[in-house]
C-alpha positions as CSV (number, residue, x, y, z in Angstrom):
1,M,0.0,0.0,0.0
2,A,1.4,3.4,-0.9
3,W,2.1,6.0,1.7
4,W,-0.2,8.6,0.1
5,T,-3.1,6.2,0.3
6,V,-2.7,5.9,4.0
7,L,-2.5,9.7,4.3
8,A,-5.4,10.4,2.0
9,A,-7.8,8.0,3.7
10,P,-8.8,10.4,6.6
11,F,-9.1,13.3,4.1
12,T,-11.2,11.2,1.8
13,A,-13.5,10.1,4.7
14,V,-14.0,13.8,5.6
15,V,-14.7,14.9,2.0
16,D,-17.1,11.9,1.6
17,A,-18.9,12.8,4.9
18,I,-19.3,16.4,3.7
19,A,-20.4,15.5,0.2
20,F,-22.8,12.8,1.2
21,P,-25.8,15.1,2.1
22,F,-25.3,17.0,-1.2
23,K,-25.3,13.8,-3.2
24,E,-28.4,12.6,-1.4
25,G,-30.1,15.9,-1.9
26,A,-29.4,15.8,-5.6
27,K,-30.8,12.3,-5.7
28,R,-34.0,13.4,-3.9
29,K,-34.3,16.4,-6.3
30,T,-34.0,14.1,-9.3
31,I,-36.6,11.7,-7.8
32,A,-39.0,14.6,-7.1
33,A,-38.5,16.0,-10.6
34,Q,-39.3,12.5,-12.0
35,G,-42.4,12.3,-9.8
36,D,-43.5,15.7,-11.0
37,I,-43.1,14.6,-14.7
38,E,-45.2,11.5,-14.0
39,I,-47.9,13.5,-12.3
40,R,-48.0,15.9,-15.3
41,K,-48.3,12.9,-17.6
42,I,-51.1,11.4,-15.6
43,N,-52.9,14.8,-15.5
44,A,-52.6,15.2,-19.2
45,Q,-53.9,11.7,-19.8
46,A,-56.8,12.4,-17.5
47,L,-57.6,15.6,-19.3
48,V,-57.6,13.8,-22.7
49,E,-59.9,11.1,-21.3
50,A,-62.2,13.7,-19.9
51,A,-62.4,15.5,-23.2
52,K,-63.1,12.2,-25.0
53,N,-65.8,11.3,-22.5
54,G,-67.3,14.8,-22.8
55,Q,-67.4,14.5,-26.6
56,K,-69.0,11.1,-26.3
57,I,-71.6,12.4,-23.9
58,E,-72.5,15.3,-26.2
59,A,-72.7,12.9,-29.2
60,D,-74.9,10.6,-27.3
61,W,-77.1,13.5,-26.2
62,D,-77.5,14.7,-29.8
63,K,-78.1,11.1,-31.0
64,R,-80.9,10.7,-28.4
65,A,-82.4,14.0,-29.5
66,Q,-82.5,12.9,-33.1
67,E,-84.0,9.6,-32.1
68,Q,-86.8,11.3,-30.1
69,M,-87.6,13.4,-33.1
70,K,-89.1,10.4,-34.8
71,N,-92.3,10.5,-32.6
72,S,-92.5,14.2,-31.9
73,W,-94.8,16.8,-33.4
74,K,-92.8,19.8,-31.9
75,D,-90.2,19.2,-34.6
76,E,-92.7,19.8,-37.4
77,L,-94.1,22.8,-35.5
78,L,-90.6,24.3,-35.3
79,M,-89.9,23.7,-38.9
80,L,-93.2,25.4,-39.9
81,I,-92.3,28.4,-37.7
82,F,-88.9,28.7,-39.3
83,I,-90.0,28.0,-42.9
84,A,-93.0,30.4,-42.8
85,P,-91.0,33.6,-43.2
86,F,-88.9,32.0,-45.9
87,V,-92.0,31.1,-47.9
88,G,-93.5,34.6,-47.1
89,C,-90.5,36.2,-48.9
90,F,-91.9,34.7,-52.2
91,I,-95.4,35.9,-51.7
92,P,-95.6,39.5,-52.8
93,S,-98.4,40.4,-50.4
94,A,-96.6,38.9,-47.5
95,Q,-93.2,40.5,-48.2
96,P,-93.8,43.7,-46.3
97,Y,-94.9,41.8,-43.2
98,V,-91.9,39.5,-43.3
99,E,-89.6,42.5,-43.7
100,R,-91.2,44.4,-40.8
101,G,-91.1,41.3,-38.7
102,F,-87.4,40.7,-39.2
103,K,-86.6,44.4,-38.6
104,F,-88.6,44.3,-35.4
105,L,-86.9,41.2,-34.2
106,D,-83.5,42.5,-35.1
107,Q,-84.1,45.7,-33.2
108,N,-86.1,44.5,-30.2
109,T,-85.2,40.9,-29.4
110,P,-83.1,40.5,-26.2
111,T,-80.0,38.3,-26.3
112,W,-81.3,36.0,-23.6
113,Y,-84.4,35.2,-25.7
114,V,-82.3,34.5,-28.8
115,V,-80.0,32.2,-26.7
116,I,-83.0,30.3,-25.3
117,L,-84.5,30.0,-28.8
118,L,-81.2,28.7,-30.2
119,G,-81.0,26.2,-27.3
120,I,-84.4,24.9,-28.1
121,V,-83.7,24.5,-31.7
122,A,-80.3,22.9,-31.0
123,A,-81.7,20.4,-28.5
124,T,-84.7,19.5,-30.7
125,F,-82.7,18.8,-33.8
126,G,-79.5,17.5,-32.1
127,L,-77.4,20.4,-33.3
128,R,-75.8,21.6,-30.1
129,W,-72.4,21.2,-31.6
130,L,-73.4,23.8,-34.3
131,I,-75.2,26.2,-32.0
132,A,-72.7,26.2,-29.0
133,P,-70.1,28.4,-30.7
134,I,-72.7,30.9,-31.8
135,V,-74.2,31.2,-28.4
136,G,-70.7,31.6,-26.9
137,K,-70.0,34.5,-29.1
138,M,-73.4,36.1,-28.4
139,M,-72.8,35.8,-24.6
140,K,-69.4,37.5,-24.8
141,K,-71.0,40.6,-26.4
C-alpha cells in the first residue's frame, strides 16, 4: 500500500462525509422531478380522457335528441315556424310583413331570448355542436 493512500484515507473520509448530504439531496431532487413529470403525464392523460368522455356524452345527447324526433310533433311545428318567413318572402303580399317582422326582431329581441330559442332548436334537432359556438360569441358581447 502506498504511503499517500494511508495519508489520503482520513481526508477522503471527511470529504465523503461532507459530500454525502449534497449527493443525497441531488438524488432526492431528481426523484422529485421525475415524480412531477409522472404527475403531469397522468394529469394530461386524465384531461384527454375527460375530453373524450365529454365528446361522447355530447354525441350521445345529440343522437338521443334525433331519435326522439321520430315521434314528436314539436319538430314539425318548429320547422313550420322557421320556414313560414322564408315562404313569405316569395309571396308579394306577405313580403312587407316578413320584412317588418325581421326588422322588429333585429331591433327588439333581447339576447337572452335568442339564446333560449337557439338552445331549443339545437336540443330539438340535435345540433348543439353547431349552435354552441354561436351562443358563446353572443354571450361575450
